[in-house]
C-alpha positions as CSV (number, residue, x, y, z in Angstrom):
1,M,-23.6,-10.0,-5.7
2,I,-19.9,-10.4,-5.3
3,N,-18.8,-13.2,-2.8
4,I,-16.1,-12.1,-0.3
5,C,-14.4,-14.4,2.2
6,I,-12.1,-13.2,4.9
7,F,-9.8,-16.0,6.0
8,E,-7.0,-16.8,8.3
9,D,-3.7,-18.2,6.9
10,D,-1.1,-20.0,9.1
11,G,0.4,-16.6,9.9
12,Y,-1.9,-16.4,12.9
13,K,0.6,-18.6,14.9
14,N,3.1,-15.8,14.9
15,L,0.6,-13.7,16.8
16,F,0.1,-15.9,19.8
17,P,-1.3,-15.4,22.5
18,L,-3.5,-12.7,21.0
19,T,-4.9,-15.2,18.4
20,Y,-5.5,-18.2,20.7
21,Y,-9.2,-17.1,21.3
22,R,-10.0,-15.0,18.3
23,P,-9.1,-14.7,14.5
24,V,-6.6,-12.0,13.7
25,Y,-9.2,-10.0,11.8
26,N,-11.2,-9.6,15.0
27,L,-8.4,-7.7,16.8
28,L,-8.4,-3.9,17.3
29,V,-5.9,-1.7,15.6
30,G,-6.5,2.0,15.0
31,I,-10.2,2.9,15.8
32,D,-11.7,-0.4,14.8
33,T,-10.8,-4.1,13.9
34,L,-9.3,-5.5,10.8
35,F,-12.6,-6.9,9.9
36,D,-14.3,-3.4,10.2
37,K,-11.8,-2.0,7.7
38,V,-12.7,-4.6,5.1
39,Y,-16.4,-4.3,5.8
40,R,-16.5,-0.6,5.1
41,Y,-15.5,-1.4,1.5
42,F,-17.6,-4.5,1.0
43,D,-20.7,-4.0,3.1
44,Y,-22.9,-4.7,0.0
45,A,-21.2,-8.1,-0.7
46,N,-22.1,-11.7,0.2
47,L,-19.7,-11.9,3.1
48,T,-18.2,-15.1,4.6
49,L,-15.7,-15.4,7.5
50,H,-13.4,-18.4,7.8
51,C,-11.7,-19.3,11.1
52,R,-10.4,-22.3,13.1
53,P,-13.4,-24.6,14.0
54,Y,-13.1,-24.0,17.8
55,L,-13.5,-20.2,17.3
56,K,-16.7,-20.5,15.2
57,P,-19.2,-20.4,18.3
58,A,-17.7,-17.2,19.7
59,L,-17.3,-15.6,16.3
60,K,-21.0,-16.5,15.5
61,T,-22.1,-14.6,18.6
62,R,-20.1,-11.5,17.6
63,Y,-21.3,-11.6,13.9
64,P,-24.7,-13.4,14.1
65,N,-25.7,-12.3,10.5
66,I,-22.6,-13.5,8.6
67,N,-21.8,-16.9,7.3
68,I,-18.9,-18.6,9.0
69,N,-16.8,-21.5,7.4
70,N,-19.4,-21.8,4.6
71,I,-17.7,-20.7,1.4
72,N,-20.0,-20.6,-1.7
73,E,-18.1,-22.7,-4.3
74,G,-20.8,-22.1,-6.9
75,A,-19.7,-18.6,-7.8
76,P,-16.4,-16.7,-8.0
77,C,-15.0,-15.5,-4.7
78,L,-12.6,-12.9,-3.6
79,L,-10.7,-14.3,-0.6
80,L,-9.0,-11.7,1.5
81,N,-6.1,-12.6,4.0
82,G,-7.4,-11.5,7.5
83,R,-4.0,-10.1,8.3
84,V,-4.2,-7.5,5.6
85,V,-5.1,-3.8,6.4
86,M,-7.7,-2.9,3.8
87,T,-7.1,0.4,2.1
88,D,-8.4,2.5,-0.8
89,K,-5.4,1.4,-2.9
90,L,-6.1,-2.3,-2.4
91,F,-9.8,-1.8,-3.1
92,N,-9.0,-0.1,-6.5
93,I,-6.6,-2.9,-7.3
94,F,-9.2,-5.6,-6.6
95,S,-11.8,-3.6,-8.5
96,E,-9.7,-3.0,-11.6
97,N,-8.6,-6.7,-11.8
98,A,-12.1,-8.1,-12.2
99,S,-11.2,-10.8,-14.6
100,Q,-12.2,-14.0,-16.4
101,Y,-9.0,-15.4,-15.0
102,D,-8.3,-16.6,-11.4
103,L,-5.9,-14.3,-9.6
104,L,-3.3,-14.5,-6.9
105,F,-2.1,-11.4,-5.1
106,T,1.1,-11.8,-3.0
107,N,3.4,-9.6,-1.0
108,R,6.8,-10.9,0.0
109,G,5.8,-14.5,0.1
110,H,2.5,-13.9,1.8
111,I,-1.0,-14.3,0.3
112,V,-2.8,-10.9,0.2
113,A,-5.9,-12.0,-1.7
114,L,-7.2,-14.5,-4.2
115,Y,-9.9,-14.3,-6.8
116,L,-11.0,-17.9,-7.5
117,R,-13.8,-20.1,-9.0
118,G,-14.3,-23.7,-9.8
119,K,-11.6,-26.3,-8.9
120,N,-9.3,-23.7,-7.6
121,L,-11.9,-22.4,-5.2
122,E,-12.7,-26.0,-4.2
123,Y,-9.0,-26.5,-3.5
124,M,-8.7,-23.3,-1.4
125,N,-11.7,-24.3,0.7
126,K,-10.3,-27.7,1.5
127,A,-6.9,-26.2,2.2
128,L,-8.4,-23.8,4.8
129,Q,-10.1,-26.7,6.5
130,K,-6.8,-28.6,6.8
131,E,-4.7,-25.4,7.7
132,V,-2.4,-25.8,4.7
133,S,0.5,-23.2,4.9
134,S,0.4,-20.2,2.7
135,K,3.6,-21.3,1.0
136,E,1.9,-24.5,-0.1
137,I,-1.1,-22.7,-1.3
138,I,1.0,-20.2,-3.4
139,K,3.0,-23.1,-4.8
140,F,0.0,-24.9,-5.9
141,L,-2.1,-22.0,-7.3
142,R,0.6,-19.8,-8.8
143,P,0.8,-21.9,-12.1
144,K,-3.1,-21.9,-12.3
145,C,-3.6,-18.2,-11.6
146,V,-2.5,-14.9,-13.0
147,A,-0.1,-14.0,-10.1
148,K,0.6,-10.4,-9.1
149,E,3.1,-9.2,-6.6
150,L,1.9,-6.1,-4.8
151,D,4.0,-3.4,-3.2
152,D,3.2,-1.2,-0.3
153,V,0.8,-3.6,1.5
154,S,0.3,-3.4,5.2
155,M,0.0,-6.8,6.8
156,I,0.1,-8.0,10.5
157,E,3.1,-10.4,10.5
158,N,4.4,-10.0,14.0
159,L,3.1,-8.9,17.5
160,W,4.9,-5.6,17.3
161,D,3.2,-4.7,14.0
162,F,0.0,-3.7,15.9
163,Y,1.6,-0.9,17.8
164,E,3.8,0.1,14.8
165,L,0.7,0.6,12.6
166,N,-1.6,1.8,15.3
167,S,-0.8,5.5,15.2
168,F,-1.0,5.6,11.4
169,L,-4.3,3.8,11.3
170,I,-5.9,5.9,14.0
171,N,-5.2,8.9,11.7
172,E,-6.5,7.0,8.7
173,D,-9.6,5.8,10.4
174,F,-10.2,9.3,11.7
175,K,-10.3,10.6,8.1
176,Y,-12.6,7.8,7.1
177,K,-15.1,8.9,9.9
178,K,-15.1,12.4,8.4
179,Q,-15.9,14.2,11.6
180,P,-13.0,16.5,12.2
181,G,-13.5,19.1,14.8
182,I,-17.0,17.8,15.7
183,I,-17.8,18.1,19.4
184,K,-21.1,16.4,20.3
185,G,-20.3,15.7,24.0
186,D,-19.9,18.0,27.0
187,I,-16.5,19.7,27.2
188,H,-16.1,21.8,30.4
189,P,-14.7,25.3,30.1
190,F,-11.3,24.7,31.6
191,T,-10.4,21.9,29.1
192,A,-7.2,22.7,27.1
193,M,-7.5,21.6,23.4
194,Y,-4.8,22.0,20.8
195,N,-5.6,21.6,17.1
196,E,-9.3,21.2,17.6
197,N,-9.9,20.3,13.9
198,N,-8.1,17.0,14.7
199,V,-10.5,16.1,17.6
200,F,-13.8,14.3,17.7
201,V,-15.9,13.9,20.9
202,G,-19.0,11.7,20.6
203,K,-22.5,12.2,21.9
204,G,-22.8,11.7,25.7
205,A,-19.1,11.9,26.2
206,R,-17.8,14.2,29.0
207,I,-14.5,15.9,29.2
208,E,-14.0,17.5,32.6
209,D,-12.0,20.6,33.6
210,F,-8.2,20.5,33.6
211,V,-8.0,17.9,30.8
212,T,-5.5,18.4,27.9
213,L,-6.4,17.2,24.4
214,N,-3.2,17.7,22.3
215,A,-3.9,16.8,18.8
216,K,-0.9,18.4,17.2
217,S,0.8,15.1,16.5
218,G,-2.2,13.1,15.6
219,A,-6.0,12.7,15.8
220,I,-8.0,12.2,19.0
221,Y,-11.2,10.2,18.7
222,I,-13.3,10.0,21.9
223,D,-16.4,7.9,21.3
224,E,-20.0,8.1,22.7
225,G,-20.3,8.0,26.5
226,A,-16.7,8.2,27.3
227,I,-15.6,10.1,30.4
228,I,-12.2,11.8,30.7
229,H,-11.6,12.9,34.3
230,S,-9.6,15.9,35.5
231,G,-5.8,15.5,35.5
232,T,-5.7,13.6,32.2
233,R,-3.4,14.5,29.3
234,I,-4.2,12.9,26.0
235,E,-1.6,13.3,23.2
236,G,-2.8,12.0,19.7
237,P,-3.0,9.9,17.8
238,V,-5.4,8.3,20.4
239,F,-8.8,6.5,20.3
240,I,-11.0,6.2,23.3
241,G,-13.8,3.8,22.9
242,K,-17.6,3.9,24.0
243,D,-18.3,4.3,27.7
244,T,-14.6,4.1,28.6
245,Q,-13.5,6.1,31.6
246,V,-10.0,7.7,32.0
247,F,-9.3,8.6,35.6
248,G,-6.1,10.7,35.0
249,G,-2.6,10.3,33.7
250,N,-1.0,10.4,30.3
251,I,-2.4,8.6,27.2
252,K,-0.2,8.8,24.2
253,A,-0.3,7.1,20.7
254,S,-2.7,4.4,21.9
255,S,-6.1,2.9,21.3
256,I,-8.4,2.0,24.3
257,S,-11.5,0.1,23.3
258,N,-15.0,0.4,24.8
259,N,-16.0,-0.2,28.4
260,C,-12.5,0.2,29.8
261,K,-11.2,2.0,33.0
262,V,-7.8,3.5,32.5
263,S,-5.4,5.5,34.7
264,G,-1.7,6.2,34.9
265,E,0.5,6.2,31.8
266,V,-0.4,4.4,28.6
267,S,2.0,4.7,25.6
268,H,2.0,3.2,22.2
269,S,-0.4,0.4,23.3
270,I,-3.7,-1.2,22.6
271,I,-6.2,-2.0,25.2
272,S,-9.1,-4.2,24.2
273,A,-12.7,-4.0,25.4
274,Y,-13.8,-4.6,29.0
275,S,-10.2,-4.4,30.3
276,N,-9.1,-2.2,33.3
277,K,-6.0,-0.4,34.3
278,A,-7.8,1.8,36.9
279,H,-4.7,2.6,39.0
280,L,-1.2,4.1,38.6
281,G,1.4,2.2,36.7
282,F,2.8,2.1,33.2
283,V,1.8,0.2,30.0
284,G,4.0,0.8,26.9
285,H,4.3,-0.8,23.5
286,S,1.9,-3.5,24.6
287,Y,-1.3,-5.2,23.5
288,I,-3.8,-6.0,26.3
289,G,-6.7,-8.5,25.5
290,E,-10.3,-8.3,26.5
291,W,-11.5,-8.8,30.1
292,V,-8.0,-8.2,31.6
293,N,-7.7,-6.5,34.9
294,L,-4.3,-4.9,35.8
295,G,-3.9,-4.4,39.6
296,A,-2.7,-1.3,41.3
297,N,0.8,0.0,40.3
298,T,1.1,-2.6,37.5
299,T,4.1,-1.6,35.3
300,I,5.0,-3.4,32.0
301,S,8.6,-2.9,31.1
302,N,9.1,-2.2,27.5
303,L,12.9,-1.6,27.4
304,K,15.8,-3.9,28.4
305,N,18.4,-2.7,30.7
306,T,20.9,-3.3,28.1
307,Y,19.0,-1.3,25.5
308,G,19.3,-4.3,23.2
309,N,16.6,-5.9,21.1
310,I,13.8,-7.7,22.8
311,Q,13.3,-11.4,22.2
312,I,9.8,-13.1,22.4
313,E,8.4,-16.6,22.0
314,P,5.0,-16.2,20.2
315,N,5.0,-19.9,19.0
316,N,7.4,-21.7,21.2
317,Q,10.2,-20.3,19.2
318,V,12.6,-17.6,20.4
319,V,12.4,-14.7,17.9
320,D,14.5,-11.6,17.9
321,S,12.0,-8.8,17.3
322,G,14.5,-6.3,16.2
323,Q,12.6,-3.8,18.5
324,Q,14.2,-1.8,21.2
325,F,10.8,-1.0,22.7
326,L,8.3,-3.9,23.2
327,G,6.1,-4.6,26.2
């Protein structure tokens, strides 16, 4: 059985505050997490997760049947960077490059994946425990491995990458689910639906009268038990998670996880599980963590009054995002 390890490199620091309390691969983007996108390809493998030590107890609760911070050094291991969005193309590359040599896959100075054994695997295991930078790992391993630079790799490098990739990944995840035009829930007769083949409604979900589901620009995936109340307009690509309620308003190009309550306007954003925005207000180009409650009329500005680029401080350093829209 192949050994797979999903690990964090030092790039997680650029994603603060989202990565203070969870590894990057445990964050929602599209219809599921970065971990889920890897697991769909390697569910047959001996899978290990690697994270910062203080995150291990919470991660073990979420994934009780997966080894954490316990890499098997006795056999070759494919180590995948947790910031990478796993795709068919990458899976084929890794499958085709099964080799007697150790391998290092990079993209623009970032580690994408490594296939290691023996002393090189021992080094990598120790490096992860000490949080050695990716640049140092690449510098050490490049002479000892067959190094391959990969093009067209999607990686989460900055906070704004989540919403930039989200619409694309909702559509890609929708294709993976292979349930286009499947309506298992209850849709009331006065629901307006455009491009029905690009819509999925899960079992137990309820779509009330006078809801608009416009999937012309992207897929709409409404999971089990979700309730979409009258007066809601959903413009795809959009993901609505299990048992989430939408009380009205406009939802566009966004992912809303399970057990949320949402109202008002949400655009180009991601809202994690158990978070509420149950009142009027606006959330745009933003990432909301778990167990967050936004009070009535909360409005998150995503545009400077000068229309200039927005600066942020993800790791106590001022960074010009290059983005005109950022919440």
